[in-house]
C-alpha positions as semicolon CSV with decimal commas, in nm:
position;residue;x (nm);y (nm);z (nm)
1;M;9,439;11,206;10,712
2;R;9,630;11,308;10,352
3;A;9,939;11,147;10,239
4;V;10,174;11,239;9,937
5;V;10,373;10,932;9,861
6;Q;10,714;10,990;9,670
7;R;10,863;10,663;9,523
8;V;11,246;10,763;9,582
9;S;11,563;10,574;9,522
10;R;11,714;10,740;9,872
11;A;11,537;10,990;10,097
12;Q;11,672;11,157;10,462
13;V;11,522;11,374;10,752
14;A;11,771;11,589;10,951
15;I;11,746;11,783;11,256
16;D;12,020;12,077;11,300
17;G;12,211;11,872;11,050
18;E;12,204;11,510;11,240
19;I;12,012;11,238;11,050
20;V;11,742;11,096;11,220
21;G;11,563;10,874;10,977
22;E;11,699;10,782;10,606
23;V;11,565;10,502;10,348
24;G;11,722;10,406;10,026
25;R;11,503;10,290;9,783
26;G;11,161;10,316;9,864
27;L;10,889;10,517;9,971
28;L;10,889;10,877;10,104
29;V;10,520;10,954;10,298
30;L;10,422;11,308;10,429
31;L;10,132;11,295;10,631
32;G;9,925;11,508;10,755
33;V;9,631;11,430;11,013
34;T;9,291;11,646;11,081
35;H;9,048;11,677;11,332
36;A;8,798;11,417;11,240
37;D;9,063;11,142;11,167
38;T;9,076;10,802;11,365
39;E;9,277;10,510;11,363
40;V;9,053;10,386;11,060
41;D;9,174;10,645;10,893
42;A;9,532;10,580;10,984
43;G;9,505;10,183;10,921
44;Y;9,359;10,243;10,581
45;L;9,627;10,467;10,429
46;A;9,912;10,283;10,605
47;D;9,786;9,927;10,468
48;K;9,708;10,090;10,137
49;I;10,074;10,264;10,094
50;A;10,235;9,941;10,249
51;G;10,097;9,734;9,934
52;L;10,130;9,991;9,668
53;R;10,230;9,881;9,367
54;V;10,460;10,166;9,260
55;F;10,780;10,000;9,168
56;E;10,867;9,871;8,838
57;D;10,855;9,481;8,741
58;E;11,100;9,284;8,474
59;N;10,874;9,454;8,194
60;G;10,882;9,809;8,302
61;K;10,530;9,821;8,453
62;M;10,411;9,935;8,799
63;N;10,350;9,609;8,938
64;L;10,571;9,576;9,264
65;D;10,514;9,711;9,606
66;T;10,768;9,784;9,850
67;A;10,808;9,458;9,999
68;A;10,897;9,314;9,668
69;V;11,185;9,535;9,599
70;G;11,348;9,506;9,926
71;G;11,241;9,880;10,023
72;G;11,156;10,070;10,316
73;I;10,945;10,362;10,438
74;L;11,017;10,715;10,557
75;V;10,740;10,877;10,703
76;V;10,748;11,249;10,804
77;S;10,450;11,428;10,977
78;Q;10,334;11,734;10,788
79;F;10,062;11,930;10,934
80;T;10,086;12,187;10,613
81;L;9,916;11,912;10,361
82;Y;9,612;12,079;10,543
83;G;9,673;12,457;10,494
84;D;9,383;12,633;10,306
85;V;9,491;12,943;10,069
86;R;9,137;12,979;9,920
87;R;9,101;13,287;10,129
88;G;9,382;13,516;10,054
89;K;9,753;13,413;10,016
90;R;9,851;13,323;10,365
91;P;9,775;12,965;10,458
92;S;9,516;12,858;10,704
93;F;9,574;12,552;10,934
94;D;9,256;12,552;11,096
95;A;9,197;12,193;10,969
96;A;9,486;12,067;11,106
97;A;9,452;11,817;11,388
98;K;9,606;11,965;11,728
99;P;9,969;11,814;11,809
100;E;9,810;11,541;12,050
101;H;9,558;11,379;11,822
102;A;9,827;11,399;11,542
103;R;10,084;11,276;11,722
104;Q;9,898;10,974;11,818
105;L;9,766;10,883;11,474
106;Y;10,125;10,944;11,331
107;E;10,269;10,693;11,552
108;Y;9,993;10,467;11,443
109;F;10,030;10,465;11,121
110;A;10,440;10,410;11,166
111;E;10,339;10,107;11,367
112;R;10,130;9,962;11,112
113;I;10,360;10,003;10,841
114;R;10,611;9,802;11,039
115;A;10,338;9,536;11,149
116;A;10,295;9,503;10,742
117;G;10,692;9,373;10,747
118;L;10,833;9,681;10,637
119;P;11,117;9,921;10,775
120;C;10,998;10,214;10,866
121;Q;11,171;10,531;10,991
122;T;11,012;10,898;11,068
123;G;11,121;11,218;11,146
124;R;11,054;11,370;11,471
125;F;10,675;11,513;11,524
126;Q;10,701;11,885;11,563
127;E;11,019;11,946;11,512
128;M;11,178;12,163;11,235
129;M;11,312;11,926;10,985
130;E;11,515;11,920;10,656
131;V;11,409;11,657;10,401
132;E;11,613;11,534;10,099
133;L;11,495;11,272;9,858
134;V;11,560;11,194;9,507
135;N;11,227;11,093;9,348
136;D;11,231;10,786;9,121
137;G;11,060;10,830;8,820
138;P;10,925;11,075;8,945
139;V;10,631;10,902;9,107
140;T;10,400;11,084;9,326
141;I;10,048;10,965;9,447
142;L;9,833;11,185;9,640
143;L;9,586;10,956;9,890
144;D;9,320;11,076;10,129
145;S;9,110;10,893;10,331
146;A;8,835;11,161;10,353
147;K;8,763;11,063;9,987
148;I;8,746;10,694;10,068
149;F;8,494;10,653;10,340
């Protein structure tokens, strides 16, 4: 499972002009799922992201997590995180999980974030979405559960 985590001052996701998820200060998480991912991967990344200390304390040091700054998390599914362009210039998405499997883990991930006590909104799985964000910093962190286990 892969996640692109961006510290934001605000972010929103819309479908056909309707805002379906938004967050003020917090994190935008673009989440991709591959075939071999399980709830262990989703739980690991959710717990890691919920406790990620990327917000500055009173000394300007990244030392605070999302809860400490009263922030929230916006999670958007993004199968293109498993796009492979090693051969040619058009990406192959063979490594992306089938929608049924990916949806289950995406929803589980969001529930784990909520279980950690954080406000969590989402986009809509398998929909064409427009994501707007103001990256604060900019701070962008890449996480991949395959590189941990």
